[in-house]
C-alpha positions as CSV (number, residue, x, y, z in Angstrom):
1,X,75.6,66.4,90.4
2,X,75.9,68.0,93.4
3,X,79.9,67.9,93.6
4,X,79.4,69.5,90.0
5,X,77.3,72.0,91.0
6,X,79.5,72.9,94.1
7,X,82.7,73.4,91.5
8,X,81.1,75.4,89.1
9,X,80.1,78.2,92.1
10,X,83.7,77.9,93.2
11,X,84.7,78.3,89.8
12,X,83.0,81.3,89.0
13,X,84.0,82.9,92.3
14,X,87.8,82.6,91.2
15,X,86.6,84.1,88.2
16,X,85.3,86.8,90.0
17,X,88.4,87.9,91.9
18,X,90.7,88.2,89.0
19,X,90.8,89.7,85.6
20,X,92.4,86.5,83.9
21,X,93.1,82.8,85.1
22,X,94.8,80.8,83.2
23,X,93.5,77.2,82.9
24,X,96.1,75.4,84.7
25,X,95.7,77.4,87.8
26,X,91.9,76.6,88.1
27,X,92.8,73.6,87.4
28,X,95.2,73.4,90.4
29,X,92.6,75.5,92.9
30,X,89.9,73.2,91.9
31,X,91.4,70.1,92.4
32,X,90.6,68.7,88.7
33,X,92.1,68.3,85.3
34,X,92.6,71.1,82.7
35,X,89.4,69.2,80.5
36,X,87.1,69.6,83.4
37,X,87.8,73.2,83.8
38,X,87.1,73.6,79.8
39,X,83.9,71.0,80.1
40,X,82.7,73.7,83.6
41,X,83.7,76.6,81.5
42,X,81.0,75.7,79.0
43,X,78.5,74.8,81.5
44,X,79.0,78.5,82.8
45,X,78.3,79.8,79.5
46,X,75.0,77.9,79.2
47,X,73.7,79.9,82.3
48,X,74.1,82.8,81.1
49,X,77.9,83.7,82.1
50,X,80.5,85.5,79.4
51,X,83.4,83.5,79.7
52,X,86.1,84.9,77.1
53,X,89.0,82.5,76.3
54,X,92.1,82.6,74.2
55,X,95.2,80.4,73.8
56,X,98.8,80.7,73.7
57,X,101.1,82.3,76.9
58,X,99.0,85.1,77.1
59,X,95.7,83.2,77.3
60,X,93.3,82.0,79.6
61,X,89.9,82.4,80.9
62,X,88.0,85.9,81.6
63,X,84.6,87.0,83.0
64,X,83.2,89.5,80.7
65,X,79.8,91.0,80.4
66,X,76.8,89.2,78.6
67,X,73.4,89.9,77.6
68,X,71.9,89.5,80.6
69,X,72.6,90.0,84.6
70,X,73.2,86.4,86.1
71,X,74.0,85.4,89.7
72,X,76.8,86.8,91.5
73,X,78.9,86.1,94.5
74,X,79.7,88.3,96.8
75,X,82.2,88.1,99.9
76,X,80.8,89.0,103.5
77,X,82.2,92.6,103.2
78,X,80.8,93.0,99.5
79,X,77.2,92.2,101.0
80,X,77.3,94.6,103.7
81,X,78.8,97.4,101.4
82,X,75.6,96.7,98.9
83,X,73.3,96.5,101.1
84,X,74.4,99.8,103.5
85,X,74.6,101.5,99.9
86,X,71.0,100.2,98.9
87,X,69.8,101.4,102.6
88,X,71.3,105.0,101.6
89,X,69.6,104.8,98.1
90,X,66.4,104.5,99.8
91,X,66.5,108.3,100.5
92,X,68.1,109.0,97.9
93,X,68.0,112.5,95.2
94,X,67.0,110.5,92.6
95,X,63.4,110.2,91.4
96,X,62.0,106.9,92.0
97,X,65.2,104.8,93.0
98,X,64.2,104.4,96.4
99,X,61.6,102.1,95.6
100,X,63.8,100.3,93.3
101,X,66.3,100.0,96.0
102,X,63.9,98.9,98.8
103,X,62.9,95.8,96.5
104,X,66.6,94.7,95.9
105,X,67.2,95.0,99.4
106,X,64.3,93.0,100.7
107,X,65.5,90.2,98.3
108,X,69.3,90.3,99.7
109,X,67.6,90.4,103.4
110,X,66.0,86.9,102.3
111,X,68.9,85.2,101.7
112,X,71.6,86.8,104.3
113,X,73.3,84.3,106.6
114,X,72.5,85.1,110.3
115,X,76.1,86.3,110.6
116,X,75.9,89.1,108.4
117,X,71.7,89.7,109.5
118,X,73.4,90.6,112.5
119,X,76.4,92.5,111.0
120,X,73.7,95.0,109.0
121,X,71.5,95.2,111.7
122,X,73.9,96.4,114.0
123,X,74.7,99.6,111.4
124,X,71.3,100.1,110.5
125,X,70.1,100.4,114.3
126,X,73.3,102.5,115.1
127,X,72.5,104.7,111.8
128,X,70.1,107.9,111.5
129,X,69.4,109.3,108.4
130,X,68.4,112.6,107.7
131,X,65.7,113.1,104.9
132,X,67.1,115.0,102.4
133,X,64.4,118.1,101.0
134,X,65.9,119.2,98.1
135,X,65.0,118.7,94.2
136,X,65.3,114.9,92.6
137,X,66.5,113.9,89.6
138,X,64.6,111.4,86.7
139,X,67.6,108.9,86.3
140,X,66.3,108.3,82.7
141,X,67.8,112.2,82.7
142,X,71.0,110.9,84.3
143,X,71.8,108.2,82.2
144,X,71.1,110.1,79.2
145,X,73.8,112.8,80.4
146,X,76.0,110.1,81.4
147,X,75.8,108.3,78.0
148,X,76.5,111.9,76.1
149,X,79.5,112.4,78.2
150,X,81.0,108.9,77.8
151,X,80.1,109.2,73.9
152,X,81.1,112.8,73.8
153,X,78.0,113.6,72.1
154,X,76.6,117.1,72.1
155,X,73.9,117.4,74.3
156,X,70.8,119.0,73.5
157,X,68.2,119.7,76.2
158,X,65.2,122.1,77.8
159,X,66.3,123.9,80.9
160,X,64.3,125.7,83.0
161,X,66.6,128.4,85.0
162,X,66.7,129.9,88.1
163,X,64.3,132.6,87.0
164,X,61.8,130.5,85.7
165,X,62.4,130.8,81.9
166,X,62.7,127.7,79.8
167,X,64.8,127.7,76.6
168,X,66.4,125.0,74.4
169,X,70.0,124.7,75.4
170,X,73.3,123.1,73.1
171,X,76.3,121.9,75.2
172,X,79.1,119.4,75.2
173,X,78.8,117.9,78.7
174,X,81.9,117.3,80.4
175,X,81.1,116.0,83.9
176,X,77.6,115.1,86.1
177,X,78.8,116.3,89.7
178,X,77.1,115.3,92.9
179,X,77.6,117.7,95.6
180,X,75.3,115.8,98.4
181,X,72.5,117.6,98.0
182,X,72.0,118.3,94.4
183,X,73.4,116.8,90.9
184,X,74.7,119.3,88.4
185,X,76.1,119.2,84.9
186,X,79.5,121.1,84.1
187,X,78.9,121.6,80.3
188,X,80.5,123.8,77.9
189,X,77.4,126.1,76.1
190,X,77.7,125.9,72.3
191,X,75.8,129.0,72.0
192,X,77.3,131.2,74.8
193,X,81.0,129.6,74.2
194,X,81.5,128.8,77.9
195,X,81.3,126.9,80.8
196,X,78.1,126.8,82.2
197,X,76.7,124.3,85.3
198,X,73.3,123.3,84.7
199,X,71.2,121.7,87.6
200,X,70.6,118.2,86.3
201,X,66.8,118.3,87.7
202,X,66.0,121.0,85.6
203,X,67.2,119.5,82.5
204,X,65.0,117.8,80.0
205,X,67.3,115.9,77.1
206,X,66.0,116.5,73.5
207,X,66.6,113.4,71.2
208,X,68.8,112.5,69.4
209,X,71.7,113.9,70.8
210,X,73.8,116.6,68.4
211,X,77.1,115.4,66.9
212,X,80.3,114.3,68.3
213,X,83.0,116.8,70.0
214,X,86.6,116.7,70.9
215,X,86.7,116.7,75.0
216,X,87.9,120.3,76.7
217,X,89.9,120.7,79.2
218,X,87.8,121.3,82.5
219,X,87.5,125.1,83.9
220,X,90.8,125.3,86.8
221,X,91.3,121.7,85.8
222,X,88.8,120.5,88.5
223,X,85.2,119.8,87.5
224,X,84.1,119.1,90.7
225,X,85.9,122.3,92.4
226,X,84.6,125.0,89.9
227,X,81.1,123.3,90.4
228,X,81.1,123.6,94.0
229,X,82.6,127.4,93.7
230,X,79.9,128.5,91.0
231,X,77.1,127.2,92.9
232,X,78.4,128.7,95.8
233,X,78.5,132.2,94.5
234,X,74.9,131.4,93.2
235,X,73.5,130.7,96.7
236,X,75.5,132.6,98.9
237,X,74.7,136.1,99.5
238,X,78.2,136.9,101.3
239,X,81.5,135.1,100.0
240,X,84.6,134.5,101.8
241,X,87.9,133.5,101.7
242,X,89.8,132.0,105.2
243,X,92.8,130.4,106.3
244,X,92.2,128.2,108.8
245,X,95.1,127.0,111.1
246,X,94.5,123.0,110.9
247,X,95.4,120.5,107.9
248,X,93.4,120.2,105.5
249,X,92.8,116.9,106.2
250,X,91.2,117.5,109.5
251,X,89.1,120.2,108.1
252,X,88.0,117.9,105.4
253,X,86.8,115.3,107.8
254,X,84.3,118.0,109.5
255,X,83.1,119.6,106.4
256,X,80.7,118.8,103.4
257,X,80.8,119.8,100.1
258,X,77.8,122.1,101.3
259,X,80.2,124.0,103.5
260,X,82.5,125.2,100.4
261,X,85.6,124.5,98.4
262,X,88.7,123.5,100.7
263,X,92.2,123.0,99.8
264,X,95.9,122.9,101.1
265,X,97.9,125.5,102.3
266,X,101.1,123.8,103.6
267,X,101.0,121.3,106.1
268,X,99.3,122.6,109.3
269,X,96.7,125.0,107.2
270,X,94.4,125.5,104.7
271,X,91.9,127.4,102.7
272,X,88.0,127.8,102.3
273,X,86.1,129.4,100.3
274,X,82.6,129.6,101.5
275,X,79.8,132.0,102.2
276,X,76.0,133.0,104.2
277,X,73.2,134.7,103.7
278,X,74.3,137.5,106.2
279,X,78.0,138.3,107.9
280,X,76.2,137.7,111.3
281,X,75.4,133.4,110.0
282,X,78.8,133.6,108.4
283,X,80.8,134.7,111.3
284,X,78.9,132.3,113.4
285,X,79.5,129.2,111.0
286,X,83.1,130.1,111.4
287,X,83.4,130.3,114.8
288,X,81.6,127.3,115.5
289,X,84.7,125.0,113.5
290,X,86.6,126.1,116.9
291,X,90.2,126.1,115.2
292,X,92.2,129.8,114.6
293,X,91.2,131.6,111.4
294,X,92.2,134.6,109.4
295,X,89.9,136.0,107.0
296,X,91.8,136.9,103.5
297,X,88.7,138.5,102.4
298,X,86.1,140.3,102.3
299,X,87.0,143.4,104.2
300,X,83.5,143.4,105.5
301,X,83.8,140.5,107.1
302,X,87.2,141.3,108.6
303,X,85.3,144.6,109.7
304,X,82.2,143.0,111.1
305,X,84.3,140.7,113.3
306,X,86.5,143.3,114.6
307,X,82.9,145.0,115.7
308,X,82.2,141.3,116.9
309,X,85.5,141.8,119.5
310,X,85.1,144.8,120.6
311,X,81.5,144.3,122.1
312,X,82.8,140.7,123.5
313,X,85.4,142.4,124.9
314,X,83.2,145.1,126.5
315,X,80.6,142.1,127.8
316,X,83.4,140.7,129.5
317,X,85.2,143.4,131.1
318,X,84.5,144.0,134.7
319,X,81.7,146.3,135.3
320,X,83.1,148.9,138.3
């Protein structure tokens, strides 16, 4: 019985590593006959695993999705990734997911071997989380929107705009975009016949969804770029376009999505679309990047930099 149980676990681990397996290959890996493989597959099916099989040259066994979640086999790196992800989710912007994540994390940590517990403890001890203060989103709202996007169904919802006015909207949902602080829905507004970006925490879906639609090409061909640019223009009093004299890979590693929209401009430069509440704050942010830059716009920012440059030169001059 113990030998059979061990073999079943090995078979399950193999099935999770590839989209499909030939019966002969599984038998060779396990050191058994193909008949034993067939019997073991039936045992796994009785335990709740959806294992599909087909005959012929292109046949074999494939692990599918069943009606319930059976136990999963994860390797060491996968376990570490899951635990770190759950720890991050404990401070998430999704309402209620903190408690769920902590419950799952507790279950995992009880079962971790010492070698993995030490690795994960090292990550935890070396990490400091900055708690978010932004609005949270109901997970049911996210799943309802995601399902409508997947099924290409028109979404009907109540929406609270930035002025505090609530209204009913009808839209063709395209993508959910997470900027690191907030969730946004990019959708084609049916009544306004234009693309609109909605804050997901202000969306209250109505049921049922509307009719199916044919997906449209997103604006600028990039949903994330459109949302970042649109939310930035709404949040910033002063917008700016700046060429940074550093490769986009270098600046991409330094900047968060909230800093603005970054795109390559040759091998050694990139363009940043950003903004700030004041020209002074915007200048402070740009100089803190510690790379040479040129302001492509607006003219007011260039004038402000010239004024500051004259002030700094005067401050650095020898006073006789």
